[in-house]
C-alpha positions in Angstrom: 0.0 0.0 0.1 0.7 3.4 -0.1 2.5 5.5 2.8 1.2 8.4 4.5 3.4 11.0 6.0 1.6 14.1 8.3 3.4 17.2 9.0 0.8 19.3 11.4 0.4 22.8 13.3 0.4 22.2 17.0 -3.0 21.7 17.7 -4.5 21.2 14.5 -5.9 17.8 14.6 -3.2 15.8 12.8 -2.3 13.9 15.6 -5.8 12.3 15.3 -6.2 12.2 11.7 -3.2 10.4 11.3 -4.4 7.6 14.3 -7.8 7.3 12.6 -6.4 6.7 9.2 -4.2 4.1 10.9 -6.5 2.0 12.5 -9.0 2.6 9.3 -6.1 0.8 7.2 -4.7 -1.2 8.9 -1.6 1.1 9.1 1.0 1.0 11.6 1.0 4.5 13.3 4.7 6.0 14.0 5.0 8.4 16.3 7.7 10.5 18.6 7.4 7.7 20.9 7.8 4.7 18.8 10.9 6.6 17.4 12.1 7.1 21.2 11.8 3.6 21.6 14.3 2.6 18.9 16.8 5.0 19.5 16.6 3.7 23.4 17.7 -0.3 21.6 20.4 1.4 20.2 21.8 2.9 23.5 20.2 4.5 26.6 22.0 7.3 25.5 20.6 8.3 22.0 17.0 8.2 23.4 17.9 10.8 25.9 19.4 12.9 23.1 16.1 12.0 21.0 14.0 13.5 24.5 16.4 16.5 24.6 16.5 17.9 20.9 13.2 16.7 20.3 12.1 19.2 23.1 14.0 22.2 21.5 15.3 23.9 18.5 18.8 23.1 19.0 21.3 26.2 19.3 23.5 27.0 16.6 26.6 25.6 18.3 24.2 22.4 19.1 23.6 21.2 15.5 27.5 21.0 15.1 27.8 18.8 17.7 28.4 14.9 17.5 25.1 14.0 19.2 23.5 16.1 17.4 24.0 14.7 13.8 24.2 11.0 15.4 20.5 12.0 17.0 19.5 12.9 13.3 21.2 10.4 11.6 19.4 7.8 13.8 15.9 9.3 13.3 15.8 9.2 9.4 17.3 5.5 9.4 14.5 4.4 11.5 11.7 6.2 9.6 13.0 5.4 6.1 13.3 1.9 7.6 10.0 1.9 8.3 8.4 3.4 5.4 9.9 0.6 4.0 7.8 -2.2 5.2 4.8 -0.1 3.8 1.4 0.4 5.2 2.5 2.9 7.4 1.4 6.4 9.2 4.5 8.8 9.9 4.0 11.6 12.0 6.0 14.4 11.9 9.9 14.0 12.0 10.4 15.5 8.8 8.8 12.5 7.0 7.8 14.6 4.0 11.3 15.7 3.3 12.3 12.3 3.5 10.4 10.7 1.5 9.4 12.9 -0.9 11.0 11.3 -4.0 9.4 8.4 -3.5 6.1 8.6 -5.7 4.1 6.2 -3.6 4.0 8.3 -0.3 1.0 10.6 0.2 2.7 13.6 2.1 -0.1 15.8 4.1 -0.7 18.7 6.3 -2.8 20.1 8.3 -3.3 23.7 9.6 -6.1 25.5 11.1 -6.8 29.1 12.9 -5.2 30.0 16.2 -8.4 30.5 17.6 -9.5 26.8 17.4 -5.7 25.6 18.0 -5.8 27.5 21.1 -9.1 26.0 22.5 -8.0 22.5 21.5 -4.5 22.8 23.4 -6.8 24.4 26.3 -8.7 20.7 26.2 -5.0 19.2 26.6 -3.6 21.2 29.1 -6.4 21.1 31.4 -7.0 24.6 33.5 -4.2 26.3 31.2 -5.0 29.6 30.4 -5.6 31.1 26.7 -2.5 33.4 26.6 -0.6 30.0 27.9 -2.0 27.9 25.0 -1.1 30.5 22.7 2.3 30.6 24.0 2.6 26.5 23.8 1.2 27.1 19.8 4.0 29.7 18.6 6.8 27.9 20.5 5.7 24.5 18.9 5.8 26.0 15.5 8.6 28.1 15.9 11.1 25.1 16.8 9.4 23.1 14.6 9.7 25.3 11.7 13.5 26.1 12.9 14.9 22.4 13.2 13.3 21.4 9.8 15.0 24.5 8.2 18.1 23.3 9.6 18.2 19.5 8.7 16.8 20.5 5.4 17.1 23.4 3.8 12.9 23.7 3.8 10.2 25.8 5.1 8.0 23.8 7.2 5.3 25.1 6.2 5.5 25.9 2.5 2.4 23.8 1.0 4.8 23.0 -2.4 6.1 20.6 0.0 2.8 18.9 0.2 0.5 16.7 -2.1 -2.5 18.0 0.5 -3.0 20.7 3.0 -6.6 20.3 5.1 -7.5 23.5 7.4 -9.3 21.5 10.2 -11.1 24.8 10.8 -13.2 24.4 7.0 -12.9 20.5 6.8 -14.3 17.6 9.6 -12.1 14.9 10.7 -14.0 12.7 8.8 -14.1 14.4 5.5 -10.5 14.9 5.7 -9.7 11.3 6.3 -12.3 10.3 3.6 -10.4 12.7 1.0 -6.5 10.7 2.5 -8.1 7.1 2.3 -9.3 7.9 -1.9 -6.1 9.7 -2.4 -3.9 6.7 -0.7 -5.1 4.5 -2.5 -4.9 6.4 -6.3 -0.7 6.7 -5.0 -0.5 3.0 -4.8 -0.4 3.0 -8.4 2.8 4.5 -8.3 4.5 1.5 -6.2 7.0 0.3 -8.7 9.9 -2.4 -8.4 12.0 0.8 -9.6 10.7 2.9 -7.2 11.1 0.6 -4.1 14.6 0.0 -5.4 15.4 3.6 -4.4 13.7 3.4 -1.3 15.7 0.3 -0.2 18.8 2.4 -1.4 17.4 5.4 0.3 17.2 3.2 3.7 20.6 1.6 3.2 22.4 4.8 2.4 20.8 6.1 5.8 22.2 2.7 7.8 25.8 3.9 6.7 25.5 6.8 7.7 24.1 6.6 11.2 25.8 3.9 12.0 29.3 5.9 11.4 27.7 8.9 12.6 27.3 7.3 16.1 30.6 5.4 15.8 32.8 7.3 18.9 35.7 5.6 17.2 35.5 8.3 13.9 36.4 11.7 14.8 34.6 12.6 11.7 32.7 16.8 10.7 30.9 16.2 8.0 29.4 12.8 6.4 26.7 12.4 3.7 25.8 9.2 2.0 23.5 9.8 -1.3 23.0 7.7 -4.3 25.4 7.0 -7.0 23.9 7.9 -10.5 24.0 7.2 -14.4 21.7 9.0 -16.1 18.3 8.4 -14.0 19.3 5.0 -12.9 19.9 5.1 -8.9 22.9 2.1 -9.2 24.9 2.8 -6.2 26.0 5.2 -3.2 28.9 7.7 -2.6 29.9 8.5 1.0 31.3 12.2 1.2 33.1 13.3 4.6 35.8 15.3 6.4 37.9 13.6 8.8 40.9 14.9 11.5 42.4 11.6 11.7 43.8 10.2 8.5 43.8 6.5 9.7 39.7 7.3 10.2 39.4 6.9 6.4 40.9 3.6 5.6 38.5 2.6 8.9 35.4 4.2 7.3 35.5 3.1 3.8 36.0 -0.6 5.4 33.0 0.1 7.6 31.0 1.3 4.9 32.3 -1.4 2.4 31.0 -3.8 4.9 27.5 -2.4 5.9 26.5 -2.2 2.0 27.1 -5.6 1.3 26.5 -6.0 -2.4 25.9 -2.2 -3.2 28.6 -0.7 -4.8 29.6 2.0 -2.9 32.0 4.9 -3.7 33.9 6.5 -0.6 35.4 10.2 -0.9 36.5 11.3 2.3 39.0 14.2 2.6 41.3 14.9 5.5 41.7 18.1 7.0 44.1 18.8 9.5 42.2 20.1 13.0 43.4 23.4 14.4 43.1 24.3 17.6 42.5 28.4 17.9 44.6 30.0 20.5 42.8 33.1 22.7 43.7 36.2 21.8 46.8 37.3 23.2 46.5 41.5 24.3 49.5 43.3 24.6 
């Protein structure tokens, strides 16, 4: 079956719609909690990192930290790996950006007027005031938009990034769910062997990147694993990175080739000497 990703403004009903579609169509429901559990299986420190970075927009300094890069790489791998299993609803977490090249993915976004969102959040939070609810909404939206732009270089609220955008202040949940169900069935026709092959390559690329990114033995300041293409055909992978210890080049190449298995992978790893800056000296 086709895959569904949902991006939502905080309090716009995207979560409820995603859960309803999941139950109606027998899909797995993949949300923040599921990804946290997956990261916890890799190591308790990664579950803690995921909780931390999920709650705030990383600072300029934090975005370059090894822990943040590892969190992003693991998050992307788990999302793509769930997509490979089919029949999934992926809530948020950049799923629409990660899967934009996969033609049988339906990318949905939900929005709503601020007044409706305030009302919804006040119900969630119990006795909170409308002012506090508004603050929660603005903070959640700002943090999510900032993090998405930091990771993907795209605007979180750009309607061109989605196949369908629904305003829950205009349409009922039932109307939206029905439209999504119909569109998912139409998307199924785009699930070809070639497209599934592309997704498998994306999953493998994400796995290699995540395994290397979280490896404490490597001091690598830049890392990316992408498709290697010949015309329109994606037939292998290419790993690019920057290291500060020449010995790491061979170790990373060996690890990448081990993980890639029968899929050809090319490694382009550059060595760059790491120089500590001396503090300014005042005369």
